[in-house]
N, C-alpha and C positions, 0 to 999 in steps of 0.2 A: 443540780440540773436532772429533771427527771426524763425517762424515755419518753412521756406523752408528749411534753413540749416540742420534738422535732415532727411528730406527726400532727400536731396541731396546726404548726407552722407551715408544713405540707398544703393541709387543708386549706388554710388561708391564702395562699399562694395559687391555688387551683381554684378557688372563688375568685379571686381578683383576674386570673386570666379569661374566666367564663363571662366576667362582668365587662372585661376590655372587649372580649369577642362580641359580645352583644352591641356594645357601643359603636364599634367598627361597622358592625352589619347594619345597624340603624342609619349612621352617617353615609354608608354606600347607597342603600335605597333611597335616601334623601337626594343624594346628588343625581342618581338615576332618574330619578322623578323629575327634578328640575331641568336636567340635560333634555329628556324627551318633551318636555312640557315646552321648552324654549325653541326646539326644532319643529314642533307642530305649530307653533305661533308664528314661525318664522314664514311658513306657507312658500316654500320655494317650489311648488308644485310636486316634487318627489322628496317627499319626508325620507330622511337618513333611517337607517335600521335603527331600532332601538338597542340602548347600550345592554349588550351582554351581561349576565353574570359573569363575575371573574372567576375563571377556573384554576385550579392548582396546576402549577407547571409539572408536567410529567418528567420522569427521571430518563436520562440517557436521550433526550430528544434536545436538538437545537430549538432555541427560541424563534418560533414564527415558522418551523417547518410545518408541513402538513402531515396529516396522519399516517399516508403510505409513503411518505418521499423518503427517499435515500439520504441520509445526512453525511455518511462516510465518517462519523465520530467514532466508530471501531477501530481499534489499533492505530490510532492516530492519523488516518488518511484523512486528505482534504476533501470536502464534499464533491460529489460527481457534478461536473458542469449538465446544464440543460442544453438542448440543441441550438438554440439563438445564442448562448453564452459561448459554446464551443466554435460556433460560425465566427464570432467577432474576435475570438482568441488565435483563429486559425493563421491570421496573416502574420502576426507576431511569432507564432511558434514555427512557421515556415522556415525561418532562419536557421535555427539549430534544432534539430529534432534528435534526441537520444534514441540510442537502441531501445526496443521494447521486449518484455518477456512475453510469454505466451498469454498470461493474465492481464496485458496491457499496461502495466507499470515499467517505469524505466528501470533498466538495469542497474545494479548498483555495483561500480567496479573499485575494486582496492586501489587502482591505479589513478585515478582521479585525476585524469587529462595528461599524465606522464605515459611515454611510449614504455612497451613491455621490455623489462631487463633482459639482456642478450644473454646466453649460457655461452660459457667459453669453449664448450664443444661443438657449436653451431645452432641453429634453428631446429626446433622441435619437428616439423613436417618433413624435412629430407630424412631424418633420422628414423621416423617411423616408417616412412616409404622404404627404406633400408631393410629394417627388420622385416616387414611384410613380403617384401620382395625375396629374402634369403629364405623364409619359410615356405614360399609358394602356396599357401592354403590361407584361409581364414584364420584368426586369431582373436581371442577377446583381450580384453584390456590389461588384464593380468598377464597374459602372454606377451603382450606388446611391451608391458613394463620390465618383464625379465628378460627381455630381448634388448632393451635399451639400458639397462644396468649390465648386461653381458658387455655391450658396446663401449661400457663407462661414459654413458652420456650424464653429464652434469646438469641437474634442475636447479632454477635460481630460486624456486619457491621452497617453502618449509613442509609442505606438503604435496610431493610430487605425484603421489596415486590419485589424490583428487584433481591435480592440475592436468593430468593425462587424461583422466576419465570425462573432465568439462571441455577440453579442448580437442580432444580426436573425431568429435562429432561436427567439428567446423573446419577441419583440414580438407585442403583441396585434393582431389585424385583419391579418395577413399570412397568405399560404398559400405553402409551397412548390411550386414547378411542376417544378422539375428539381434537379440538384444545384447548391448555390449560385445557385439562381435563384428569385426571388419576385415575388408580385405581391399586390395588394390582395384581401382576401375580398369576395366578391360579397355585398351587403347589409350590409356593415359601415359603421357610421357612420365619417365621417372623425374622424381623432383631433383632441382639442382642441387648439388652438394656444395655446402660452404668451406671452404679450406682455411 
């Protein structure tokens, strides 16, 4: 077997592809002409638009999507709903509305419908209130964490610093005084302690 035979075979295949492509385009043009002629002969008053040349599908777009339309194909998100579709879906969605993040997507909770596990030392809110009341000044989340550890608070999560950093923003009776810095709200009653 010589090295010229694979190249000859490749050239023959390329010639076959070119001839098949030409045959395909000829048949497609013939079908377009027959379709447009049949539509004109029907005389339905308003002739349908002539059959357009088939365009190659573009990568990254959903079939049938308009050029500027958001398809939601990025990162596996579903396509955005248009206003009429959203209005139709509103009555069904009114029954159970999940909490939404700032970006409008539902929050993903690791709890998946279960209640938050209780710490053997009590709830986090009263423990944070106790640390802040004892300090008498605004504390950062790291300082609050140190105070909780000094009080021997037991976290149920495997990442207590991240849990505190996320939950401290949602605790009642606290006021944010700066980035990651919190104090007790003035006039707020101390949180009840669970014995």
